[in-house]
C-alpha positions as CSV (number, residue, x, y, z in Angstrom):
1,X,6.9,-36.0,-30.4
2,X,7.5,-32.9,-32.4
3,X,11.5,-32.9,-33.0
4,X,13.9,-35.8,-33.7
5,X,16.1,-36.6,-30.6
6,X,19.4,-36.7,-32.9
7,X,18.7,-33.5,-33.7
8,X,17.9,-31.7,-30.7
9,X,20.8,-28.7,-30.6
10,X,20.6,-26.5,-27.7
11,X,20.3,-22.6,-28.7
12,X,23.1,-21.7,-26.2
13,X,24.8,-24.7,-25.6
14,X,25.0,-26.2,-29.0
15,X,24.8,-30.5,-29.4
16,X,25.1,-32.4,-27.0
17,X,28.2,-34.7,-26.6
18,X,25.7,-37.5,-25.6
19,X,22.0,-38.7,-25.2
20,X,20.2,-40.7,-22.7
21,X,16.3,-41.4,-23.6
22,X,14.1,-41.6,-21.0
23,X,10.8,-43.7,-21.3
24,X,7.5,-43.9,-20.2
25,X,5.8,-47.7,-19.4
26,X,5.1,-48.5,-23.2
27,X,8.9,-47.5,-24.0
28,X,7.6,-43.8,-25.4
29,X,10.3,-41.6,-25.1
30,X,9.5,-38.7,-23.0
31,X,12.8,-37.1,-22.1
32,X,16.1,-36.7,-23.2
33,X,19.3,-35.8,-21.0
34,X,21.2,-34.1,-22.9
35,X,25.5,-34.2,-21.5
36,X,27.6,-31.2,-23.1
37,X,30.9,-31.3,-21.6
38,X,32.9,-27.8,-22.2
39,X,36.6,-26.8,-20.8
40,X,37.2,-29.8,-18.8
41,X,33.4,-30.3,-17.5
42,X,30.1,-31.7,-18.2
43,X,26.6,-30.1,-17.4
44,X,23.1,-31.9,-18.5
45,X,20.2,-29.8,-20.0
46,X,17.0,-31.6,-20.4
47,X,14.5,-31.2,-23.5
48,X,10.8,-32.2,-22.4
49,X,9.6,-34.1,-25.4
50,X,5.7,-34.0,-24.8
51,X,6.0,-30.3,-23.7
52,X,8.6,-29.9,-26.8
53,X,10.4,-27.3,-24.5
54,X,13.9,-27.6,-22.9
55,X,12.9,-27.9,-19.4
56,X,12.8,-30.5,-16.9
57,X,9.2,-31.7,-16.8
58,X,7.0,-31.8,-13.2
59,X,6.7,-35.3,-14.2
60,X,10.1,-37.2,-14.6
61,X,10.0,-41.3,-15.0
62,X,12.7,-43.4,-14.2
63,X,15.2,-44.4,-16.7
64,X,15.0,-47.5,-18.6
65,X,11.9,-47.3,-17.0
66,X,9.7,-49.9,-19.6
67,X,12.3,-52.6,-19.2
68,X,11.8,-52.0,-15.3
69,X,8.4,-52.7,-15.3
70,X,8.3,-55.8,-17.6
71,X,11.2,-57.4,-15.3
72,X,10.1,-60.2,-13.3
73,X,9.3,-58.7,-9.9
74,X,11.7,-61.1,-8.3
75,X,14.9,-60.3,-9.8
76,X,16.7,-57.3,-8.1
77,X,17.1,-53.8,-9.4
78,X,19.9,-51.8,-9.1
79,X,19.7,-47.7,-8.9
80,X,22.4,-46.3,-10.1
81,X,23.7,-42.5,-9.7
82,X,23.8,-41.7,-13.8
83,X,22.4,-43.2,-17.1
84,X,25.8,-44.1,-17.8
85,X,26.5,-46.6,-15.3
86,X,22.6,-48.0,-15.7
87,X,23.0,-49.1,-19.1
88,X,26.8,-50.5,-18.2
89,X,24.7,-52.6,-16.0
90,X,21.6,-53.6,-18.1
91,X,24.6,-54.3,-20.7
92,X,25.3,-57.3,-18.2
93,X,21.8,-58.4,-17.9
94,X,21.0,-56.5,-14.6
95,X,17.7,-54.4,-14.1
96,X,19.1,-51.0,-13.5
97,X,17.5,-47.5,-13.4
98,X,18.5,-44.0,-12.4
99,X,16.7,-41.0,-11.5
100,X,17.3,-37.6,-13.9
101,X,19.1,-34.8,-12.3
102,X,22.1,-36.6,-10.8
103,X,22.6,-36.4,-6.5
104,X,20.6,-33.6,-6.6
105,X,16.9,-34.6,-7.4
106,X,16.3,-38.1,-6.8
107,X,12.9,-36.8,-4.9
108,X,11.8,-35.3,-8.3
109,X,11.2,-38.4,-10.0
110,X,8.1,-40.8,-9.8
111,X,9.8,-43.9,-7.4
112,X,6.5,-45.7,-7.6
113,X,7.9,-48.6,-10.0
114,X,10.3,-49.2,-6.9
115,X,7.7,-50.0,-4.8
116,X,7.5,-53.5,-3.5
117,X,11.1,-54.3,-5.4
118,X,14.3,-55.7,-4.3
119,X,16.5,-52.1,-4.2
120,X,19.9,-52.2,-4.7
121,X,21.5,-48.1,-4.4
122,X,25.2,-48.4,-6.4
123,X,26.1,-44.7,-5.2
124,X,29.5,-43.2,-7.0
125,X,32.7,-43.6,-4.8
126,X,32.4,-39.7,-3.4
127,X,30.7,-37.9,-0.5
128,X,27.6,-36.8,-3.4
129,X,27.3,-40.2,-4.3
130,X,27.0,-41.5,-0.8
131,X,24.2,-38.6,0.0
132,X,22.5,-39.9,-2.9
133,X,22.1,-43.0,-1.8
134,X,20.7,-42.4,1.6
135,X,18.5,-39.8,0.4
136,X,16.9,-42.4,-2.4
137,X,16.8,-44.9,0.6
138,X,15.2,-42.5,3.1
139,X,12.5,-41.3,0.3
140,X,11.6,-45.0,-0.9
141,X,11.7,-46.0,2.8
142,X,9.1,-42.9,3.5
143,X,7.0,-43.2,1.2
144,X,6.5,-46.8,0.2
145,X,8.1,-48.6,3.1
146,X,10.9,-50.3,1.0
147,X,13.8,-51.0,2.7
148,X,16.8,-50.5,0.1
149,X,20.4,-52.1,0.6
150,X,22.9,-49.2,-0.5
151,X,26.3,-51.0,-2.2
152,X,29.9,-50.6,-0.5
153,X,31.9,-48.5,-2.3
154,X,34.9,-48.0,-0.2
155,X,38.8,-49.6,-1.0
156,X,38.3,-52.2,1.0
157,X,35.2,-54.1,-0.3
158,X,35.9,-53.3,-4.5
159,X,39.3,-54.8,-3.7
160,X,37.9,-58.1,-2.1
161,X,35.6,-58.4,-5.4
162,X,38.2,-57.3,-8.2
163,X,41.3,-59.5,-6.4
164,X,39.4,-62.0,-4.0
165,X,40.3,-63.4,-1.3
166,X,43.3,-61.8,0.8
167,X,45.4,-65.1,0.5
168,X,45.2,-64.9,-3.5
169,X,45.6,-61.1,-3.7
170,X,49.1,-60.2,-5.5
171,X,51.5,-58.5,-3.3
172,X,50.1,-55.0,-4.2
173,X,47.0,-55.5,-3.9
174,X,46.6,-54.1,-0.9
175,X,47.7,-50.9,-2.3
176,X,45.0,-50.3,-5.0
177,X,43.0,-47.7,-4.3
178,X,40.1,-46.6,-6.4
179,X,39.6,-43.1,-7.7
180,X,37.5,-40.6,-6.6
181,X,34.1,-40.6,-8.5
182,X,34.7,-44.4,-9.3
183,X,31.4,-45.6,-10.6
184,X,29.6,-48.6,-12.2
185,X,30.7,-47.6,-15.8
186,X,34.2,-47.6,-14.6
187,X,33.5,-51.4,-12.9
188,X,32.3,-52.8,-16.3
189,X,35.0,-51.1,-18.1
190,X,37.4,-52.2,-16.3
191,X,36.5,-56.4,-16.9
192,X,33.9,-57.1,-14.3
193,X,31.7,-59.6,-14.7
194,X,28.1,-60.5,-13.7
195,X,29.9,-62.4,-11.1
196,X,32.1,-59.4,-9.9
197,X,28.8,-57.7,-9.6
198,X,26.6,-60.1,-7.7
199,X,29.6,-60.5,-5.2
200,X,29.2,-57.0,-4.3
201,X,25.4,-57.2,-4.4
202,X,26.2,-59.5,-1.2
203,X,28.2,-57.0,0.5
204,X,25.3,-54.4,0.3
205,X,23.5,-53.4,3.6
206,X,20.4,-52.2,4.5
207,X,19.9,-48.2,4.8
208,X,19.6,-47.5,8.6
209,X,18.4,-44.0,8.2
210,X,15.8,-42.4,10.8
211,X,12.6,-43.3,9.4
212,X,10.9,-40.5,11.4
213,X,12.9,-37.7,9.8
214,X,11.2,-36.5,6.6
215,X,14.3,-36.1,5.0
216,X,17.6,-37.1,5.1
217,X,20.6,-35.1,6.8
218,X,21.4,-32.0,5.2
219,X,25.3,-32.4,4.5
220,X,27.8,-29.8,3.6
221,X,28.6,-28.3,-0.2
222,X,30.3,-30.4,-2.7
223,X,32.2,-29.0,-6.3
224,X,29.5,-28.6,-9.0
225,X,32.1,-30.7,-11.4
226,X,31.3,-33.5,-8.7
227,X,27.5,-33.4,-10.3
228,X,26.3,-32.3,-7.1
229,X,24.1,-28.6,-6.0
230,X,24.6,-27.9,-2.6
231,X,21.9,-29.6,-0.2
232,X,21.8,-26.6,2.1
233,X,18.8,-25.6,2.3
234,X,14.8,-26.8,2.9
235,X,13.7,-25.6,0.0
236,X,15.5,-24.0,-3.3
237,X,14.3,-22.9,-6.8
238,X,16.5,-21.9,-9.5
239,X,14.9,-19.5,-12.2
240,X,15.9,-16.5,-14.5
241,X,14.8,-13.2,-15.7
242,X,13.8,-12.7,-19.5
243,X,16.8,-10.7,-19.7
244,X,18.8,-14.0,-18.9
245,X,19.8,-12.9,-15.0
246,X,19.9,-16.2,-12.6
247,X,18.4,-16.2,-9.8
248,X,17.7,-18.5,-6.5
249,X,14.7,-18.4,-4.4
250,X,15.6,-20.0,-1.0
251,X,14.3,-21.2,2.4
252,X,16.2,-21.6,5.2
253,X,15.0,-23.4,8.8
254,X,11.7,-24.9,9.3
255,X,8.4,-24.1,7.6
256,X,7.8,-20.8,9.5
257,X,10.9,-19.4,7.9
258,X,10.2,-17.2,4.8
259,X,11.4,-18.4,1.1
260,X,14.1,-15.3,0.3
261,X,15.5,-14.2,-3.1
262,X,19.2,-13.5,-4.5
263,X,20.8,-12.7,-7.3
264,X,22.8,-16.4,-8.1
265,X,26.3,-13.9,-9.1
266,X,26.0,-11.6,-6.3
267,X,28.6,-11.7,-3.3
268,X,25.2,-11.7,-0.7
269,X,24.6,-15.3,-2.4
270,X,28.1,-16.7,-2.2
271,X,28.2,-15.3,1.4
272,X,25.5,-17.4,2.5
273,X,26.8,-20.4,1.0
274,X,29.7,-20.2,2.9
275,X,27.4,-19.7,6.0
276,X,25.4,-22.6,5.3
277,X,28.3,-24.6,4.9
278,X,29.8,-23.7,8.2
279,X,26.9,-24.6,10.0
280,X,26.8,-28.3,8.6
281,X,30.2,-28.9,8.7
282,X,32.0,-26.3,10.9
283,X,34.5,-25.2,8.0
284,X,34.4,-22.8,5.7
285,X,34.6,-24.1,2.1
286,X,37.6,-22.7,-0.3
287,X,36.5,-20.2,-2.3
288,X,37.3,-22.2,-5.5
289,X,34.9,-24.8,-4.3
290,X,31.9,-22.1,-3.8
291,X,32.9,-20.6,-6.9
292,X,31.9,-24.1,-8.5
293,X,29.0,-24.4,-7.1
294,X,28.1,-21.3,-7.9
295,X,28.4,-22.2,-11.8
296,X,26.7,-25.4,-11.8
297,X,23.6,-23.0,-10.0
298,X,24.1,-20.9,-12.6
299,X,23.7,-23.2,-15.6
300,X,20.8,-25.0,-13.4
301,X,19.0,-21.7,-13.6
302,X,19.4,-20.6,-16.8
303,X,19.3,-23.9,-18.6
304,X,16.3,-25.7,-16.3
305,X,14.8,-23.3,-14.7
306,X,11.6,-21.2,-15.0
307,X,11.9,-17.5,-16.5
308,X,10.2,-14.8,-14.1
309,X,10.4,-11.5,-13.6
310,X,11.8,-10.1,-10.5
311,X,10.4,-7.1,-8.7
312,X,12.2,-4.4,-6.4
313,X,9.9,-3.4,-4.0
314,X,6.6,-3.2,-6.7
315,X,5.8,-6.3,-8.1
316,X,3.1,-7.9,-10.1
317,X,0.6,-10.9,-9.5
318,X,-2.1,-13.1,-11.0
319,X,-4.7,-12.8,-8.2
320,X,-7.1,-10.9,-10.3
321,X,-8.9,-11.1,-13.9
322,X,-8.3,-8.0,-16.6
323,X,-6.0,-5.2,-14.4
324,X,-3.2,-7.1,-12.1
325,X,-2.8,-7.3,-8.4
326,X,-0.3,-5.1,-6.9
327,X,2.3,-6.7,-4.8
328,X,4.2,-4.6,-2.5
329,X,7.2,-6.1,-0.2
330,X,7.1,-4.6,3.4
331,X,11.1,-5.4,3.2
332,X,10.9,-7.1,6.9
333,X,13.4,-10.1,7.2
334,X,9.9,-12.2,6.8
335,X,9.8,-11.5,3.6
336,X,5.6,-10.6,4.2
337,X,4.2,-8.8,1.3
338,X,1.0,-6.5,0.9
339,X,-1.3,-7.9,-1.6
340,X,-3.9,-5.4,-3.4
341,X,-6.5,-6.2,-5.6
342,X,-9.5,-4.6,-6.4
343,X,-11.3,-6.3,-3.5
344,X,-8.7,-4.2,-0.7
345,X,-5.6,-5.6,0.5
346,X,-4.2,-8.4,2.6
347,X,-0.6,-9.6,4.1
348,X,0.5,-12.4,3.3
349,X,3.1,-14.5,4.9
350,X,6.8,-14.9,3.4
351,X,6.7,-18.8,4.3
352,X,4.2,-19.5,1.5
353,X,5.8,-20.3,-1.6
354,X,3.8,-20.0,-4.7
355,X,5.3,-20.5,-7.9
356,X,3.1,-17.7,-9.0
357,X,4.0,-15.3,-6.6
358,X,6.4,-12.5,-7.7
359,X,9.9,-12.5,-6.6
360,X,11.5,-9.6,-4.9
361,X,14.9,-8.6,-4.9
362,X,16.8,-6.6,-2.5
363,X,19.9,-4.5,-2.0
364,X,21.8,-4.0,1.1
365,X,20.1,-0.4,1.6
366,X,17.0,-1.4,1.3
367,X,15.3,-0.6,4.8
368,X,11.4,-1.9,6.0
369,X,8.5,-0.5,5.3
370,X,6.1,-0.6,8.7
371,X,3.0,-3.0,8.9
372,X,-0.3,-0.9,7.5
373,X,-3.1,0.1,10.0
374,X,-5.9,0.4,8.6
375,X,-7.7,4.0,9.6
376,X,-10.8,6.6,8.4
377,X,-8.5,9.1,8.8
378,X,-7.2,9.1,5.0
379,X,-4.6,10.3,3.4
380,X,-4.7,13.8,5.1
381,X,-2.4,12.6,8.0
382,X,0.2,13.4,5.6
383,X,-0.3,16.7,5.8
384,X,2.0,18.2,8.3
385,X,5.0,16.1,7.6
386,X,5.2,17.8,3.9
387,X,5.7,21.4,3.1
388,X,3.3,22.4,0.4
389,X,1.9,26.1,-0.9
390,X,-1.6,24.8,-1.8
391,X,-4.2,21.9,-1.6
392,X,-3.7,21.9,-5.7
393,X,0.1,20.8,-4.9
394,X,-0.5,18.6,-2.0
395,X,-2.9,16.6,-4.1
396,X,0.0,16.6,-6.8
397,X,2.1,15.3,-4.3
398,X,-0.2,12.4,-3.5
399,X,-0.6,12.0,-7.3
400,X,3.0,11.2,-7.4
401,X,3.0,8.4,-4.6
402,X,-0.1,7.0,-5.6
403,X,2.0,6.5,-9.3
404,X,4.9,4.7,-7.1
405,X,2.5,2.2,-6.2
406,X,1.1,1.2,-9.7
407,X,3.2,-1.9,-10.5
408,X,5.0,-0.5,-14.2
409,X,5.9,2.7,-15.6
410,X,5.8,5.4,-16.7
411,X,6.4,7.6,-13.3
412,X,6.4,11.5,-13.5
413,X,9.4,12.8,-11.7
414,X,9.1,15.1,-8.7
415,X,11.1,18.1,-9.1
416,X,10.8,19.8,-5.5
417,X,12.3,23.6,-5.8
418,X,12.8,26.1,-3.0
419,X,15.3,28.3,-1.1
420,X,17.2,27.4,1.6
421,X,14.6,26.9,5.0
422,X,11.9,25.2,2.9
423,X,12.2,21.7,3.9
424,X,12.9,20.2,0.5
425,X,15.2,17.4,2.0
426,X,13.0,16.8,4.5
427,X,9.7,16.5,2.3
428,X,11.5,14.0,0.2
429,X,12.8,11.7,2.9
430,X,8.8,11.5,4.1
431,X,7.6,10.8,0.2
432,X,10.3,8.0,-0.2
433,X,9.4,6.4,3.7
434,X,6.0,6.1,2.4
435,X,6.5,3.7,-0.6
436,X,10.6,2.3,-0.3
437,X,12.1,3.3,2.6
438,X,15.9,3.1,2.2
439,X,19.2,3.6,4.8
440,X,20.3,5.9,2.4
441,X,17.3,8.4,2.2
442,X,18.6,11.0,-0.3
443,X,21.9,11.1,-2.4
444,X,23.8,13.4,-4.5
445,X,23.0,13.4,-8.5
446,X,25.1,10.6,-10.1
447,X,27.8,11.8,-12.1
448,X,27.0,9.1,-15.4
449,X,24.2,7.2,-16.7
450,X,25.9,4.4,-15.5
451,X,26.0,5.4,-11.7
452,X,22.5,6.0,-12.4
453,X,21.8,2.8,-13.6
454,X,23.7,1.1,-10.6
455,X,21.6,3.4,-8.5
456,X,18.1,2.2,-9.9
457,X,18.8,-1.2,-10.2
458,X,19.1,-1.6,-5.9
459,X,15.8,0.7,-5.6
460,X,12.4,1.8,-6.6
461,X,12.5,5.2,-5.7
462,X,15.3,7.6,-6.3
463,X,15.8,10.6,-4.2
464,X,18.9,12.8,-5.4
465,X,19.2,16.1,-2.8
466,X,20.7,19.5,-3.2
467,X,21.1,19.9,-7.2
468,X,22.0,23.2,-8.7
469,X,21.7,21.9,-12.1
470,X,20.9,18.8,-14.6
471,X,23.4,18.1,-17.3
472,X,21.6,17.5,-20.6
473,X,23.1,13.8,-21.2
474,X,21.7,13.2,-17.6
475,X,17.9,14.6,-18.2
476,X,18.3,12.5,-21.1
477,X,19.2,9.4,-19.2
478,X,15.7,10.5,-16.3
479,X,13.7,10.9,-18.9
480,X,14.1,7.3,-20.1
481,X,13.6,6.0,-16.5
482,X,10.6,8.1,-16.0
483,X,8.7,6.8,-19.3
484,X,10.7,3.8,-19.9
485,X,13.9,2.7,-21.8
486,X,17.1,0.7,-21.9
487,X,20.3,0.8,-20.5
488,X,23.3,-1.1,-21.3
489,X,27.0,-0.8,-20.4
490,X,29.7,-3.1,-20.9
491,X,30.1,-6.2,-18.5
492,X,32.9,-5.2,-16.0
493,X,36.1,-7.5,-17.2
494,X,34.2,-8.9,-20.4
495,X,35.3,-7.2,-24.1
496,X,31.9,-8.3,-25.6
497,X,28.9,-9.1,-22.5
498,X,26.7,-5.8,-21.8
499,X,24.9,-5.4,-19.0
500,X,21.3,-4.6,-20.2
501,X,18.5,-2.8,-17.6
502,X,15.5,-1.9,-18.7
503,X,12.8,-0.6,-16.7
504,X,11.3,3.0,-14.9
505,X,11.7,4.3,-11.7
506,X,9.6,7.2,-9.5
507,X,12.4,9.7,-9.4
508,X,12.5,13.0,-6.7
509,X,15.0,15.8,-7.6
510,X,15.3,18.9,-5.0
511,X,17.4,21.9,-5.3
512,X,17.0,25.6,-4.7
513,X,17.3,26.9,-8.8
514,X,14.7,25.7,-11.2
515,X,15.6,21.8,-12.2
516,X,13.5,21.3,-15.1
517,X,15.1,23.7,-17.8
518,X,14.9,20.9,-20.9
519,X,11.5,21.0,-22.5
520,X,11.6,17.0,-22.6
521,X,12.1,16.9,-18.8
522,X,9.7,19.3,-17.5
523,X,7.3,17.6,-19.8
524,X,7.8,14.2,-17.7
525,X,7.5,16.3,-14.6
526,X,5.4,17.4,-11.7
527,X,7.4,20.7,-10.5
528,X,6.7,22.0,-7.1
529,X,8.1,25.2,-5.6
530,X,8.2,25.1,-1.6
531,X,7.0,27.9,0.3
532,X,9.9,28.9,3.3
533,X,9.1,28.2,6.7
534,X,9.6,30.5,9.5
535,X,11.7,30.1,12.0
536,X,8.8,30.3,14.7
537,X,7.0,27.1,12.6
538,X,10.1,25.2,12.3
539,X,9.8,21.6,14.5
540,X,12.3,19.7,16.5
541,X,13.6,17.2,14.4
542,X,13.4,14.2,16.7
543,X,9.7,15.0,17.5
544,X,9.1,15.5,13.4
545,X,10.3,12.1,12.9
546,X,8.5,10.3,15.9
547,X,5.0,11.3,15.1
548,X,5.4,10.6,11.4
549,X,6.9,7.3,12.5
550,X,3.4,7.2,14.7
551,X,1.5,8.3,11.7
552,X,3.2,6.2,9.0
553,X,1.7,2.7,9.3
554,X,-1.9,5.2,8.8
555,X,-0.5,6.7,6.0
556,X,1.0,3.8,3.8
557,X,-2.7,2.0,4.4
558,X,-4.8,4.8,2.7
559,X,-2.4,4.7,-0.3
560,X,-3.1,1.0,-0.3
561,X,-7.0,2.2,0.0
562,X,-6.6,4.6,-3.1
563,X,-4.7,1.7,-4.7
564,X,-7.3,-0.9,-4.7
565,X,-10.1,2.1,-5.6
566,X,-7.8,2.1,-8.8
567,X,-7.6,-0.6,-9.4
568,X,-11.3,-1.5,-9.7
569,X,-12.4,1.3,-11.6
570,X,-9.3,2.9,-13.3
571,X,-10.9,0.4,-16.5
572,X,-14.2,2.7,-16.8
573,X,-12.1,6.4,-16.2
574,X,-12.2,8.4,-19.5
575,X,-10.0,11.7,-19.9
576,X,-11.1,14.6,-22.3
577,X,-7.7,15.3,-22.8
578,X,-4.7,13.0,-22.5
579,X,-1.8,14.7,-21.2
580,X,1.6,13.0,-21.3
581,X,1.9,10.5,-18.9
582,X,-1.6,9.8,-19.2
583,X,-1.7,6.2,-18.0
584,X,-0.6,8.0,-14.7
585,X,-3.0,10.9,-14.7
586,X,-5.8,7.9,-15.3
587,X,-4.6,6.0,-12.7
588,X,-4.6,8.9,-9.9
589,X,-7.9,9.5,-11.3
590,X,-9.6,6.7,-10.3
591,X,-8.2,7.3,-6.7
592,X,-9.8,10.4,-6.2
593,X,-13.2,8.8,-4.4
594,X,-10.6,7.0,-2.3
595,X,-8.4,10.1,-1.8
596,X,-11.8,12.3,-0.5
597,X,-11.0,14.5,-3.8
598,X,-14.4,15.7,-6.0
599,X,-13.6,14.0,-9.4
600,X,-11.6,15.7,-11.7
601,X,-9.4,17.6,-9.0
602,X,-6.2,16.1,-9.4
603,X,-6.5,16.4,-13.2
604,X,-6.9,20.2,-13.2
605,X,-4.4,20.8,-10.7
606,X,-2.0,18.5,-13.0
607,X,-2.7,20.2,-16.1
608,X,-2.0,23.9,-14.6
609,X,1.2,22.6,-12.9
610,X,2.6,21.2,-16.7
611,X,1.6,24.7,-18.4
612,X,3.2,26.1,-15.6
613,X,6.4,23.7,-15.9
614,X,6.4,24.6,-19.4
615,X,6.4,28.0,-18.9
616,X,10.1,27.8,-16.5
617,X,11.6,25.7,-19.6
618,X,10.9,28.4,-21.9
619,X,12.0,31.1,-19.7
620,X,15.0,29.2,-18.6
621,X,16.3,28.1,-22.4
622,X,17.7,30.5,-24.8
623,X,17.2,28.7,-28.0
624,X,13.1,29.2,-27.4
625,X,13.4,32.4,-26.1
626,X,15.4,33.5,-28.6
627,X,12.5,32.2,-31.4
628,X,9.7,33.5,-29.8
629,X,11.5,36.9,-29.6
630,X,11.9,36.7,-33.1
631,X,8.7,35.9,-34.4
632,X,6.9,38.6,-31.7
633,X,9.0,41.4,-32.7
634,X,10.0,40.8,-36.6
635,X,7.5,38.1,-37.9
636,X,8.4,35.2,-39.8
637,X,11.7,33.8,-40.9
638,X,13.2,31.2,-43.3
639,X,16.6,30.1,-44.0
640,X,19.4,27.5,-42.6
641,X,20.2,26.6,-39.5
642,X,23.5,28.7,-40.0
643,X,21.9,31.7,-41.1
644,X,19.6,31.4,-38.1
645,X,22.3,31.0,-35.3
646,X,24.0,33.8,-37.1
647,X,20.8,36.3,-37.1
648,X,19.7,35.6,-33.6
649,X,23.5,36.1,-32.1
650,X,23.7,39.6,-34.0
651,X,19.9,40.7,-32.5
652,X,20.0,38.9,-29.3
653,X,24.1,39.2,-27.9
654,X,22.7,38.8,-24.4
655,X,20.6,35.2,-25.1
656,X,23.5,33.6,-27.0
657,X,26.0,34.5,-24.7
658,X,27.3,31.3,-23.5
659,X,27.6,28.5,-25.9
660,X,26.8,26.1,-23.8
661,X,22.6,27.5,-23.9
662,X,22.7,28.7,-27.4
663,X,24.6,26.1,-29.5
664,X,26.8,27.4,-32.3
665,X,26.8,24.5,-35.4
666,X,24.0,23.5,-36.9
667,X,23.9,20.0,-35.9
668,X,23.3,20.8,-32.2
669,X,21.2,23.5,-32.7
670,X,18.8,21.7,-35.1
671,X,18.6,19.5,-32.5
672,X,17.9,21.8,-29.4
673,X,15.1,23.4,-31.8
674,X,13.4,20.3,-32.1
675,X,13.3,19.9,-28.3
676,X,11.6,23.3,-28.0
677,X,9.3,22.8,-30.9
678,X,6.1,21.8,-28.4
679,X,6.9,25.0,-26.2
680,X,6.7,27.1,-29.4
681,X,3.7,25.6,-30.4
682,X,2.0,26.5,-27.3
683,X,2.8,29.7,-27.4
684,X,1.8,30.4,-31.0
685,X,5.2,29.8,-33.1
686,X,5.1,27.4,-35.6
687,X,8.7,25.0,-36.6
688,X,8.7,23.5,-39.5
689,X,12.0,21.9,-41.2
690,X,11.6,21.9,-45.2
691,X,14.0,20.9,-47.7
692,X,14.1,23.3,-50.7
693,X,15.6,23.5,-54.4
694,X,16.9,20.3,-56.5
695,X,19.7,20.1,-54.0
696,X,17.3,19.6,-51.4
697,X,19.4,22.1,-48.7
698,X,17.6,22.2,-45.5
699,X,15.8,25.0,-44.5
700,X,14.3,26.1,-41.4
701,X,11.1,27.5,-41.2
702,X,9.4,29.9,-38.1
703,X,6.3,31.8,-37.9
704,X,2.9,33.0,-36.3
705,X,0.3,29.9,-36.5
706,X,-2.7,31.3,-38.1
707,X,-5.2,30.1,-36.2
708,X,-3.5,31.8,-32.7
């Protein structure tokens, strides 16, 4: 044991108000149940002394196990619904024990020590306590053939123990009631003696549940302050993400039903609880009751649950050594997934629960992918459904799709421009439908970063339609979304809590004008100009989508084949030149043989596209155009940023007329100049930011590169 039990302090909950130590048969402490009291409520957080970690172990011994195994086998064993009750009865000389986890988890403990013993179950005086007793008895009877007895907790039974025969009862004894949750500890605190307890034991009756059932009847939910989680599902797994967001994976129905994942704080999960409660009890539980249940489950997920990543549409799996496998959520009602490895791909049933399997969350807008169908047709099946000008443009478009199948970024933005009638929106919908279809195939561009983050939380691919311009602040947000970066915003109704989002997403932008005017945005993008479709070549929309629906499973299978090939060979791919998004370029290059392309075909098209995008960004940037013209016409220049602003505005008034495109102040001008420095360097212009003189004055130097 690496820590002192009395010195345990939870990093979030603080010091426990009380502790109960679980020991093995030899008396060695193995588990500590730490109770915390906050705001009038109690909750327990376990500490595994063997693993030295704040979590419940897989092997959970019975409480006071060493005393139980040392006791004579003909002595009765009383199983209570809590450690405090077991200690109270043990103080009177009884053999008493309990299971860790309260009413919701008796089946998770090792009950083998009760095999063959004379077992009495003393539940708390409430509905969860009765369910606990019935579930424990059913488990003992099913696994060991033991038929325990359940101690009654009705007012009549308790009054008969407290006041004896009715003829000797005080006049008001018949009106005495025992409060909800009354338990063995309350009895001992009220002065019950060994004789009183023995009298109650004589009133116990054998458990009469249906032994043919694997588990007892599932009962409706109860409030969290009853220390009970709802037993509404055939299986439930509570866990949390590295960012501390609680989730539940639940199984509804029989063994063929799929496992589904819900955010515990979501309205969808609360609706599921309400629906399940109605199915079992015929009543809709009050909102306060649902809130209590959810809060209890959130605590268990955060403090006791495993830590796992949650994915949207594309996840990582542990099926291969070295390069991780890719798991694609098909978004279908059966929660089936496609597992892609270096040996191929296969479809797996969502009803099978593996702890190591990736967990997927789903937004209401998520639409299902078709079940892929293997074919020899290849990726060329996609050509009739996208509008591209050249073979290189088609390779770039397919390369972007391949990038979407990577389990992690970076992902280049796909920017499509063209005149009206160039099928920009239709092409966007087709591409998204192949990897992350949605009921909202395209959407308008968000007005601020917060709305962009909200959109990114619910989808793997974001498609924004008919843009006229990308504001500088949103261009920065798109850059972070493409290559990876954190977003944080204040949680609603909170002054201190933050909502964190750290992920990368593939993005599609389309519009008529050039959208990648900023150098950093164009450097992260694949920019395609779509040709105009003549009126005689246009297809009827109903016919188009019907044909695409037929081809979609085959096209998806071709992409999966290419992804499998990339997994097998990406480690062996070397690039002579490593452009921005080098990991993406390496991935698509590894997939070239499966796509039927010659070696290096994609990298050649990608390099040419980046060069063309840089030219567009240079032409659309007033600061870069002015600097380039200055150096070419007048040679080198040296001075402060303020002087350079004044000098350029005098020389090129037409280029510097817009204050938005050409900053007037030194600080934003310097920031924009640094942003376009890579573009200028590619055109033979060197920009340096220096400090000169004793006063360390800031100076900007622009000149022709010597090796140009």
